[in-house]
C-alpha positions in Angstrom: 0.0 -0.2 0.0 2.9 2.2 0.9 4.3 1.6 -2.6 1.3 3.1 -4.1 0.8 6.0 -1.8 4.2 7.4 -2.1 4.2 7.9 -6.1 0.6 9.2 -5.7 2.0 11.9 -3.2 4.9 12.6 -5.3 2.6 13.0 -8.4 0.3 15.2 -6.5 3.0 17.4 -5.3 4.4 17.8 -8.7 1.1 18.8 -10.2 0.4 21.1 -7.1 3.9 22.8 -8.0 3.0 22.9 -11.6 -0.4 24.7 -11.1 1.2 27.1 -8.6 3.9 27.9 -11.2 1.2 28.1 -13.8 -1.0 30.6 -11.8 2.2 32.6 -11.1 2.8 32.9 -14.7 -0.8 33.7 -15.6 -0.7 36.6 -13.0 2.3 37.9 -14.5 0.7 37.7 -18.1 -2.3 39.5 -16.6 0.0 42.2 -15.1 1.9 42.7 -18.4 -1.4 43.0 -20.4 -2.8 45.4 -17.9 0.2 47.8 -18.1 0.2 47.4 -22.1 -3.5 48.6 -22.1 -3.1 51.5 -19.4 0.4 52.9 -20.2 1.2 51.8 -23.9 3.4 49.3 -22.6 4.9 47.4 -25.4 7.0 45.1 -23.9 6.3 41.5 -24.8 5.4 38.7 -22.5 8.2 36.6 -21.1 6.6 33.2 -20.2 8.1 29.6 -20.3 5.8 26.8 -19.5 5.7 22.9 -19.8 2.4 23.1 -21.7 2.8 23.6 -25.4 -0.6 25.1 -26.0 -0.2 27.8 -23.4 3.3 28.7 -24.7 1.7 29.0 -28.2 -1.0 31.3 -26.5 1.7 33.5 -25.0 3.4 33.6 -28.5 0.1 34.7 -30.2 -0.4 37.6 -27.6 2.8 38.8 -28.2 2.3 38.7 -32.1 -0.9 40.7 -31.2 0.9 43.2 -29.0 3.3 43.9 -32.0 0.4 44.2 -34.4 -1.2 46.8 -31.9 1.9 48.6 -31.6 2.5 49.2 -35.2 -1.1 50.3 -35.4 -0.5 52.9 -32.8 2.7 53.9 -34.7 0.8 54.1 -38.0 -2.1 56.1 -36.3 0.4 58.7 -34.8 2.1 59.2 -38.2 -1.3 59.7 -39.9 -2.4 62.1 -37.4 0.8 64.1 -37.5 0.5 64.2 -41.2 -3.3 65.4 -40.9 -2.0 68.1 -38.6 0.6 69.3 -40.9 -1.7 69.4 -43.7 -4.2 71.4 -41.7 -1.5 73.8 -40.7 -0.3 74.3 -44.2 -3.8 74.7 -45.6 -4.7 77.3 -43.1 -1.5 79.1 -43.5 -1.9 79.2 -47.3 -5.4 80.4 -46.9 -4.4 83.3 -44.7 -2.4 85.3 -47.2 -5.0 85.4 -50.1 -7.8 86.2 -47.8 -5.9 89.2 -46.6 -5.3 90.2 -50.0 -9.0 89.7 -51.1 -10.1 91.8 -48.1 -7.7 94.5 -48.8 -8.9 94.8 -52.4 -12.4 95.0 -51.3 -11.6 97.8 -49.0 -9.9 99.7 -51.9 -13.0 99.2 -53.8 -15.2 100.6 -51.2 -13.0 103.6 -50.8 -13.0 104.6 -54.4 -16.8 105.4 -54.3 -17.7 104.6 -57.8 -20.0 101.8 -56.7 -23.7 102.0 -56.5 -25.7 101.1 -53.3 -26.7 97.8 -54.8 -23.1 96.9 -55.5 -21.7 98.3 -52.2 -24.3 95.9 -50.7 -22.9 93.0 -52.4 -19.4 94.3 -51.4 -20.4 94.3 -47.7 -21.5 90.5 -48.0 -18.1 89.6 -49.6 -16.2 91.2 -46.6 -18.2 89.7 -44.2 -17.7 86.1 -45.7 -14.2 87.0 -46.3 -13.7 87.8 -42.5 -15.4 84.6 -41.6 -13.2 82.5 -43.9 -10.2 84.1 -42.4 -11.5 83.5 -38.8 -11.8 79.8 -39.6 -8.4 79.6 -41.2 -6.9 81.5 -38.1 -8.6 79.1 -35.7 -7.4 76.1 -37.6 -3.8 77.3 -37.7 -3.8 78.4 -34.0 -5.1 74.8 -33.2 -2.4 73.0 -35.2 0.2 75.2 -33.5 -1.4 74.3 -30.0 -1.5 70.5 -30.8 2.0 70.3 -32.2 3.5 72.2 -29.4 4.6 69.8 -26.8 7.1 72.2 -24.7 5.6 73.2 -21.2 4.9 76.9 -21.1 6.7 79.0 -18.6 4.3 79.9 -15.8 4.7 82.8 -13.6 2.5 85.2 -11.4 0.0 87.4 -13.5 -2.3 90.0 -12.1 -5.5 88.5 -13.5 -7.7 91.7 -12.5 -5.7 94.0 -14.5 -5.6 91.6 -17.6 -9.3 91.3 -17.6 -9.9 95.1 -17.5 -7.4 95.7 -20.1 -9.0 93.1 -22.3 -12.6 94.7 -21.8 -11.2 98.3 -22.8 -9.3 96.9 -25.9 -12.8 95.5 -27.1 -14.9 98.5 -26.2 -15.4 99.3 -29.9 -16.6 95.7 -30.7 -19.0 95.8 -27.6 -20.4 99.1 -29.0 -20.7 97.9 -32.4 -22.8 94.9 -31.3 -24.8 97.3 -29.1 -24.0 95.0 -26.0 -24.3 96.0 -22.2 -21.3 94.4 -20.3 -22.0 93.2 -16.6 -18.7 93.2 -14.9 -18.1 91.6 -11.5 -14.3 92.2 -11.3 -12.9 93.1 -8.0 -10.5 95.9 -8.0 -8.1 94.4 -5.4 -5.1 92.5 -7.0 -5.3 88.8 -7.6 -2.2 86.9 -8.8 -2.8 83.6 -10.5 -0.1 81.2 -11.8 -0.1 81.2 -15.7 1.3 82.3 -18.9 0.3 85.7 -19.7 0.3 85.2 -23.5 -1.8 82.1 -23.1 -4.2 83.8 -20.8 -4.5 86.5 -23.3 -5.4 84.1 -26.1 -7.7 82.1 -23.9 -9.9 85.1 -22.9 -9.8 86.4 -26.5 -11.5 83.4 -27.6 -13.8 83.3 -24.8 -14.8 87.0 -25.4 -15.5 86.3 -29.1 -17.2 83.1 -28.3 -19.6 85.3 -26.0 -19.7 88.1 -28.5 -20.9 85.7 -31.4 -24.1 84.5 -29.4 -24.7 87.4 -27.0 -28.1 89.2 -27.9 -27.9 92.2 -25.9 -25.7 91.7 -22.8 -22.9 89.5 -21.4 -21.2 89.0 -18.1 -17.5 88.5 -16.8 -17.2 87.7 -13.3 -13.9 87.0 -11.4 -13.9 85.5 -7.9 -11.5 83.6 -5.5 -12.6 80.2 -4.2 -10.3 78.7 -1.8 -6.9 78.4 -3.8 -8.3 78.8 -7.1 -9.4 81.9 -9.1 -12.7 81.4 -11.2 -13.1 83.5 -14.4 -16.7 83.1 -15.7 -17.8 84.6 -19.1 -21.7 84.1 -19.4 -24.6 85.3 -21.8 -28.3 84.6 -22.1 -29.3 81.8 -24.5 -32.7 81.5 -25.9 -33.2 77.5 -25.5 -30.9 75.7 -23.1 -31.9 72.3 -24.6 -29.6 73.0 -27.6 -26.7 73.1 -25.4 -24.8 69.9 -24.5 -22.3 71.0 -21.7 -20.6 67.7 -21.3 -19.5 68.1 -25.0 -19.3 71.8 -25.5 -15.5 71.7 -25.2 -15.1 69.0 -27.9 -13.5 69.7 -31.2 -15.7 71.1 -33.8 -18.8 71.1 -31.4 -21.7 73.2 -32.5 -25.0 73.5 -30.7 -28.2 73.6 -32.6 -28.6 77.2 -31.7 -25.6 78.0 -33.8 -26.1 76.0 -37.1 -27.0 79.0 -38.7 -23.9 80.7 -37.8 -20.6 80.7 -39.5 -17.4 79.0 -37.8 -15.6 76.0 -37.5 -16.6 75.3 -33.9 -13.0 75.4 -32.5 -13.2 78.3 -30.1 -14.0 76.5 -26.9 -11.8 73.5 -27.9 -8.7 75.9 -28.1 -9.8 77.5 -24.8 -9.6 74.0 -23.2 -6.3 73.3 -24.7 -5.1 76.7 -23.4 -6.4 76.1 -20.0 -4.8 72.5 -19.6 -1.4 73.9 -20.8 -1.5 76.1 -17.7 -2.8 73.4 -15.2 -6.0 75.0 -15.2 -9.5 73.6 -15.9 -12.5 74.7 -18.2 -16.1 73.9 -17.2 -19.5 74.7 -18.8 -23.1 75.1 -17.1 -26.4 76.5 -17.8 -27.6 78.6 -15.1 -30.7 80.8 -14.9 -31.1 80.7 -18.8 -27.3 81.7 -19.3 -24.5 79.8 -20.7 -21.5 80.1 -18.3 -18.1 79.2 -19.3 -15.7 79.1 -16.2 -12.0 78.7 -16.2 -10.4 77.6 -12.9 -6.9 79.0 -12.7 -4.6 78.2 -9.5 -3.5 81.1 -7.6 0.1 82.1 -7.4 2.0 81.0 -4.2 5.5 81.7 -3.3 7.3 78.3 -2.4 
């Protein structure tokens, strides 16, 4: 009896060791695959088992990882090619559009056109401005997405920056017959950001507000803990046409704006500019108004 029990025990011990080794290798495979999914980790699986079928499975997984890595490289190359094409097209469009606009203005100054012709001229000028605005937006977007360098962040007096922007845009505000509602404290508030990027971000926010505001708009600045919140808001006719969860997506256009011209890039660019400075962009509909809020970190001396 003992002669039978001993081999059985040895076989059971061997099988137990094999199963434990197999489970350890399977856990290792799971960890490697998880890293590959979460962190674009392209290291192949290293596994050697006694089971031929499991070894073939590991080899097939490795071949699949190689295929996925190659697909990622091709996708990145194609994405970069599209970005370069968009940048080149936008750059090439800007110069002729500027020339066209200049020639239209010269025709207007000559004073030889009748009232009907001058009306047609105004339409051409407006359409030229719209096209140039779209070309500028695509060009700015291509620059932002291709620039991987970290911007230099410093202390910026946000109160002064906002007041200066409003004063510079006074002509456009009057032209659109808008009444601004400003809630900006006079005391100095320092935030941590890049002045150039902040100016571009607020310029995009202002012109997005200007595009859809009917009679009034508001700019509010307030401090909440260690964050400074800047909110641009304007009344909207129908809040059901605004999807605040996707409003910062590339080329997002609400139903209310389908009759408007534009590429729908303004708020997407705002989000990119905010992220480059460690800030956040949020949107909400409150009391019949669309509110776009930028949350900027306050400047602190370390």
